[in-house]
C-alpha positions, 0 to 999 in steps of 0.5 A, a space after each residue: 821461503 825462509 832464507 835459512 831453508 834453501 831449495 834443493 837446487 836452483 831451477 834451470 829447466 823449462 817450467 812445467 805447464 800446469 792447469 788448475 781444476 777448481 776455483 774454491 777458497 783453497 784454489 784461490 788462496 793457495 794453488 793458483 798463487 803457488 803454481 803461477 809464482 814459478 819458476 818451476 811451474 807456469 799456470 796455463 789455465 783454470 777450469 771449474 764448474 763455476 765459470 765466473 769463479 774460474 775466470 776471476 782466478 785466471 785473471 788475477 794470475 795472468 792466465 785464461 779460464 778454460 771452457 771445459 775440462 778437455 780444453 784445460 787438458 789441451 793447455 797443459 802437461 800436468 793438472 793440479 786439483 783443488 776440488 772436493 774429493 768426489 770430483 777429484 776421483 771422477 776427473 783425475 783418471 781422465 787426466 791420467 788417461 790423457 797422459 797428464 801428471 797429477 798434483 792431487 789433494 787429500 784424500 784421493 776420494 770420498 771412499 776407497 773405490 774412488 781412491 783406487 780408481 785414481 791410483 789405478 789410473 796413475 799406475 795404468 798410464 804411468 804418469 807422475 803423481 804427487 799429493 799435497 800433504 802440505 806439512 810433509 814439505 816443511 823442513 821441520 817435518 822432515 827433520 822430525 821424521 829423520 829423527 824418528 827413524 832413529 828411535 824405538 817408539 813404544 807409543 805415540 799420541 797426536 792431535 789435529 784440531 781447529 775450528 774451520 768447520 764452525 764457519 767461514 769459507 773453508 766450512 765447505 759442504 764436503 767437509 761438513 758432511 764427512 768431517 775431520 776424519 777425511 779432511 784432517 785424518 790423512 795428515 796425522 795417519 801419514 805422519 804416524 805411519 811414517 814416524 812410528 812405523 807402518 799402521 796395521 789396524 785403525 779403530 775409531 770412536 766418536 763423531 767425525 763432525 764433532 770429535 773423533 779419536 783414532 787408535 792405531 796399531 803398528 807393525 812394530 808393536 807400537 800403539 798410537 792415538 790421534 785426536 781430530 776435530 774441525 769443530 772446536 774453538 781454539 786460538 790457532 790450529 793445533 797439530 802435534 805428534 809426540 813419540 815415546 819409548 826407551 829413548 828420549 821423547 820426540 815432539 813435533 809441533 807446527 805452532 811455530 812453523 811458517 807454512 809458506 815454506 812448504 810451497 816452494 819445496 812442493 812446487 820444485 819437487 813436483 816439477 822435478 818429478 814431472 821432468 824426470 818421470 819419477 814420482 816421489 814417495 808421496 804419490 797416489 799409491 801412498 794416497 791409496 794406502 792412507 785411504 785404506 786406513 781411513 776406510 778401516 776407521 770409518 767401517 769399524 765405527 760406521 762413521 760415514 753412513 
């Protein structure tokens, strides 16, 4: 965490006991490390279908591997998911039914039915939920969105491009199957929906496994575009949003931000939500809205068949 970016407040309460579901590269590189760092959270157990991988992560962070999902639920008051969307959509409603708060990955599911099952379970059981839309927790992103709220936007263009699908540990089966629309689309749709105005329709062209273009119409009459690909060779990941209108242009670019600054803010806001019983706006209901936009894009171009 940058010394120039203070947390909202110093944590003085009990750490939230969080169980982690998943033992893949994202769980290993991010979730386990962040949740174990505290002081707002304590990693109580790790469970995954690959027991050896779960045990390895648990050992690295001074906790235990649960023998089953039910055993994991017994150790914690909140569950963090770092698994493919289909697995999350199947397990998250069970955690919500057990009264556990949920730290959820995007997208909520691989399809609208799965996402709705998660959001409905959260609403039915009244549990706290929060989405790991990483960039939303960075001060630079929040400054951009605050400035965008003061502008009249006529049009916008954006991109999220990287080469992770070309090979390496993040070229996982679900990402290779569904491509950039489900993996990267939630980030840009969330930013455009928030910065430009509510999206009313989305049209798509291209192949989500190679390159896909989204054209969005917004409630205020603005039009935006988003370019998505995880299969292009670039020097480093490019995430950029440009807003245009009668006011001066506003540009958001993640090239120079340190993503490590996101995690302490995310952790503290999740812990605060759990302790107060009040979710932030970046919750399962918001995740369902994003999934509806993804489904609209996919249906229009028959991209997921």
